[in-house]
C-alpha positions, 0 to 999 in steps of 0.5 A: 499499499502506497503513502496515497493509498494509506492517506486515502484509507485514513480519509475513509475512516475519518469520513465514516466516523463523522457520518456515523456520529451525525447519523448512527443509521450509517453503521446499521447492517442493512445500510452497510450491506447496500453500500458494499453492494454498490461498491461492488457494481461501481468498483468493477467498472472503475477497475476497468477504467483504471487500465485505461487511464494508466496508459493515458487514455480514458473511456467515456463509454461505460455508462452506454455500454452498461445500458446496451449490454444490460438491455441485450442480457435481460432480453436474452435471458427473459425473452429469447430463452437463451440459457444465462451462462451463454447470455453472459458469454455473449455479452463478454464477447460483445464487450471485448469486441467493443474494446478492440474496436476502440483500441484499433481506432486510437492506435491504428488510425491515431484518433484521440481516445476522448473522441472515440470513446465520446462517439461510443457513448452516443452510439451504444446508448442510441442502439439500446434505445432503438433495440427496445423501441425506447421502452423499458426492458425487464423480467416478466411477472413471475420469472425467476432465475435462482442461480443467476439471482443468487450470483448477482444480486444475492449474499454470502454470509451476509455480504453482497456477492458483487462485493465478494466478486469485486474483491476477487476480480480486484485481486486478479487485476492487482496481480496483472497490473503490479506484478506482471510484465504486461502491468510494467508495460501499461505504466511504461506506455502511460509514462512515455509512449514513444520511449516505450516503443523504442525500448521494444514494447508493443505499445499498440497491443498494450493499449488495445488490451487495456481498452478490451480489459475495460469493456470486459469488466464493464460488461461484468458490472452491467450484469450485476446492475441488470440483476440489481435493477431488474428493469432498464430504461435505455435512456437513462440506465447507466447515465454518467456511470463513466464518471463514477469510475473516472472519479474513483480511479483519480481519487485513487491516484490514477494520474489522467496524464497516465503512468501512475495509480494502483489497483488498491487506490482505485478500490478505495476511491470507489468506497469513498465515493459511495461513502459520500453518496451515503452521506448525502442520503443520510443527511437528507441533501437533495439527491439533485446535488449527487453530481455536484458532490461528485464534480467536486470530489474529481476537481479536488482529486485532480488538484491534489494530484497536481500538487503532489506531482509538483511537490515530488518534482521539487523534491527530486530537483532539490535532492539532485542539487544537494550533492553538487552544492556539497562538493563545491569548495569552501569560499576563500 
């Protein structure tokens, strides 16, 4: 755990203590379980976003992909009589194809990640609305899928299965990002793509893989969201969820410039965001201010990142000058 992660953990504990003092309902088991469930679902998409941001990119189509794949998944399972494991596999393949397309457009056609993923945000939302005729997709009355419902929306030992899935997938992604050659290549590309290319790293393949991982994890999150809501209005489902993912990653120490951040930090960022959302609800603050809170959090996170980077640069420069100064002969 880095100093950033430790500081974020302390902040989470302090905010949690303050919320609990103001409103003791914060510590009720049902509230903690509901918060853990939301952490699990939003955390999965935040992990995916982290892989893209560390390369210096961004993925703005997360919310629209959640809407599109959620609509398709519900329709396949509820109306087309497709076995849910096959439906899950089909959605994961679709997510991988979307990630591959984004990666190819960015690396081969040299398009800006912002432009590519912004277009994706509009396209996938449009397809979702067209597919349903702009109507709500959901499960029929009396339809039940016990195994799927338990895995996606149930609890084990009182802990939401979505949160357990986040911990398991987060551990795997931690190994991939922090203990593998591919992970080192991700950071190298984010720090300096041209230098990474000259050092022999296949930068295009690394960037494409990052977008594929992002969209596959987004699809996993979309299935949990679909089973949580059980009905999906394609015009609104998943709106601004990409902001949750970006905010969590930034709070967790991922620099929008690329080349920095940790999986543990991203997970802690999700916890802090949901803690703040819970604070808004428990204090009776109008839900319309949720996005104002999120925007403020992103702004503070970016400012803190810039100040921290500037401090490190000044510290490194001062350390570099110290030996030279010490070697100078005394006057006279």
